[in-house]
N, C-alpha and C positions, 0 to 999 in steps of 0.2 A: 387465618386461612385467606380471607378476602383480601386483605392487605398483601399478603404473597401474592395472590394471583394477580392483583392489579400492577405489583411491580415487576413480575414476569413479563405483562402485556405491553408496559410502557418502557420497560429497560432498553436503551439506544446500545448499550457496551456492556462489557464485562464490568466495567469500572462501576456501573451502578449497584453493584452487589456488595453486601458485608458479610464475612464469615467470621468464625471462632477460631483462634488457633490453640495450639495443643496446651496452652494454658488458660484456655476459656475466655480470653478475652476477644472483643470484636476487633475484626481488620477490616477496613475497607479495602477491596480489590483495586481501588484509584491509586493505592501507593503501588501500583505495578504498571502506571500507565507509561506507555512510550516502550513497554517492553513485549518482547514474543513469549507467549504462556504456552506451555504444554500441561494441561489440566488432566489429572489422572486420580481414577478411583481404584483403592489398591487395597489388597488382603494380605496378610502374613503368613497363612497356611494354604496356599493355592499352588496350583501347579505353574501358574504363571508369575509365581512371588520371585524366582530369579531374574525376572526383567528389571529387578533393580540393578543387576550387575550391569545391565545396558544403559538404564538411566542416568546412573551417577556419572559414568566417564562423559556421557552426551551434556550433561550438565556443566561438568568440570571444563568441556572442550569450549561451549558457546557462553559460557556465563557472564565472561569479562565483555560479550558483544552485545548484552541487553537481553539474555536469555534466562527464563526463569520454568521450573517445574513446580507445580502445585499438586500437591499430594493429599489427596482425602479418603482417609480409609473408609471403607463401607462393610458392614456385615451381611448384607441382604444376600448376598450368593454363596450359600451351602454354609452359612455362618464361619466363614473362613478369616473373619477379622476379629477374633474374640479379644477379649481384655480391653482395660482402659487405653486411651491415647497415650498416656505416658509409657504404658507397658509396651504400644505398638513401637512408638519412637525408638526406646531402648532396644527393642529387637532389630529393627532396621540399621541403626548405629554400631550395634554390635556386630551383626552378621554381614552388613552390605557396605558400611561406613558412610552413608548418606549424607549430604549436607545440604540440600535443597528442603525447604520448608515443608512441614507436615501439619495439616489443619487437624480440627477435631473431627470425630466420627460424625458421619452424615448417612441419610438415605438417598439414593438417587432416582429410586423409582416410587410410586405409589403415591397416596394421599399426602405422606408426610415428607416426599421428596424435596431437599432445598431449592428455593428458587433459582439459584443458581443452575443448577442441573436440569429445571424446567426449562430454563431460557436456553441453555447449551444443546437440548436435545430439539428444541423447536428451530432454533438456528441453522442446526447441521442436518436435521433431518434423521431417517432412521427409525424412530420411534425409541421404546425403553432401552436402557443400556442393557445389554445380554449377559454381561459377566464382568468380573474383576478385571482391571487393567484395561478398559476402554479409555481412548485418549481423545482429547479436543485439543487442536491448534489454534490459538488465538494470534491475530496479528498485533502490531503496534497501536492500531487503531481502536484496540479492543473488540473486534469482530472476530466470529467464528471463520477460520479458512477451512478447517476439513475436521472429518470424525474418523478416528481410527479404532478398528475391533481389537480385541486381545491379542489374535495371531497375526495381525500386520507386523511386518520387520520393521526393527527400529530404523535401519538402513533406509526403508521407504520414508518414514517420518523425517529422517535428516535432510533428505534431499529436498524435501517439502520446505523444511526449516530454512534451507539456505536461501532461498528466495526472500525470506523474511528478515533473517538475523543479518545479512549481509545488507550493508544500507546501498551500496551500489546497486546491487539486485533489487531489492525491495523498491527502490526507486524507479528502476525499469518497469517493473511489473506493475506499480502503482499509478503511473501516468496514464492520463485520459485525455481526450480531444474536449477541450472545455469551450461552451458556446454561450455561458451567461456568466458576466463580470459584475462585480462590485463598482459601484459609483467611487472608486478610489484609485488615485494615480498610482503607478509603480516608481519606487525611488530609482533616481538617475543613477545611483552606486549598483543597484541590482542588474540594472540593465547593463552597465559595463561589463560586471561578472560574467553575466550570461553571454555575451559577445565574445568577451576573452575566451570563455570554453568553446564556442563556436570556431572560431579563428584557429584554434588549436587541434583541429579535428584532423584526420589524416588528409592529405592532399598529393595526387600523383605526382612524383617528381618535385613534390613541394611547388607547383606552379601557382597555388590558390589563386584560381582563375574567376572567383566569385567577388561581387561588391556588395556591401552591407550598407543599408541606410536604416538608422532607428528614428522613428516619428514619434517624439513626445509632446509635441505641439497639438494640444487639446482643440483649438480653434481650426487647425488645418483638417484635422480629422473630421470634426464637425461640419466644416464645409463643403467637403468632399460626400459626406453621406447625403446633405442636402441636395447637392447637385445631383446625386444619383437617385435622389428621392426614396431612399432606402437606408438601412444600417448596412454597410457591407462588410464589417467586420465583428458584428455580434457586439456594438457598444464597446468593443475593448479600449481600456485608457492609452494604449500604446501599441505601435506596429513595430516589426523587424522586416522588413524588406530585402529580398535577395536577388541580385542579379547575375546573370551570367552571360557569357560571351553571344552576342547577336547571332553570329554566323554559325551557332552550335559548339557543342563541347561544354564541359565544366559541370554538366548536371550530376554526375556522380559525387565529385566534392562538395558540390552545393547540398546535396542531400545529407551528406554526414555532417556538413556544417550545421545543418536545421536540426539533425537529430540530438547533436549535443548541445545545440541551445535550448530545445524542448526539455530535455532531462535536467540541465542546470537550472531552469526555471522551476519545473517540479520540486527540486531539490530544496529550492528558495520558497515554496509556497506558492508559487504562482501556476496560473494555469495558462495553456496555449491551444492554438488550433492552426492548422497548416491549411492555407487558403490558395485555391487555384483558381476558383471562379470568377472573384472579384478581380485577378488580375486582367483575365480575357476582357472582363466589363470594363476595365480602366482604359486599357489600350484601343478599344473599340469605341469609347463615347468621347465625344468632343467636349463634352460639358465638363469632363473630367480631367482634360490636358493638364490644367493648372496643378493638378496632385501632382502627377508624373514630373511636370517643370520643377516642382520644389524639391524634388528627389533628387536632382542633379546627376541624372545618369549619364554616364558618357554615351555618345553616339555609336560607338561598337559595342555596346552592351544592351540588355533587354531585362525587364523585370520577369522574374521566374517564377517566385511565388512570395507569399506575405504570411508571417506567422502573427496572428493575433495574441496579445499579451496582457494579462490583468490577474488581479486577485479572483479566484473562482467563485461563483455564487451558485454552484451545483456541485454534485459529486456523483457523475455518471459511471453506471456500472461498466464491467467489463464486457467488451463484446467477444463472442466465441472465436477461437483461433482453430484452424485445421492443423492438427498436428500430424494428420495422415499424409500430408504434403511433404513431410521430412522423411527421406531416408539415409539411413546411415550405411555406408559401404565399407 
């Protein structure tokens, strides 16, 4: 029990746990790394048992995209999961034709609760499991995203899943502004890929009014930091400088360009931060003029913003977003 308690407290992700399959063999959940998981405590004689009719189509629809349902029968609620795991599995395949994995029966509450469920409950909040068919959505990073109670609609779960199963959407939702970087250079080919994604962003009338300068020169970055007497770019090993016409215009196109580049960087395991303050400092500080000169910016353009870019040395939490500002007409 003490070892289980330590595991629950020290576990960093769902991949730290081992469970038994329907044959009694140990299975490390690390086998499901990089997949989106829906973990469910089930029962075969419950009013919610027909939810299998919804779960199996969900599994079939998204399995090829890296989605798994992990089924853990539990007999703690009204003794509605009687019999052996083999009998339960036979019932589920015969009546609901399920194809997702079922594991050995476990307790989800109390002193004999499996460490996996103790951890799931702690991560999601909400206390003890209230009944059969409580569900936990786990992201590709092995962290709990959300808990759903028995009566929550599958359609609600599917909408949340879309943000994780769809790699484009999950990348958009996972991107954070990074302000701490590893002392590791960014490969040139990755920077080329990122810029290519940027210049393929939408542009009004295809005017492409921006100019892009990619700074890989470590000495140049160090020299301007020294001149500024501070780290202007959070010690990032590379910079992407975006310029727009000096007489105005092009800001919308430049914004679309930058968003594409930040998302592309995120998909390649890199972190970025969009910087405006250092730009104002650079253009107003005579000591830093050499940096701007090195960028070779045409006279009719101005530096608009800089993206710091590198391998992240932090994993910032998401900041809250105000959905009340959105209205559907």
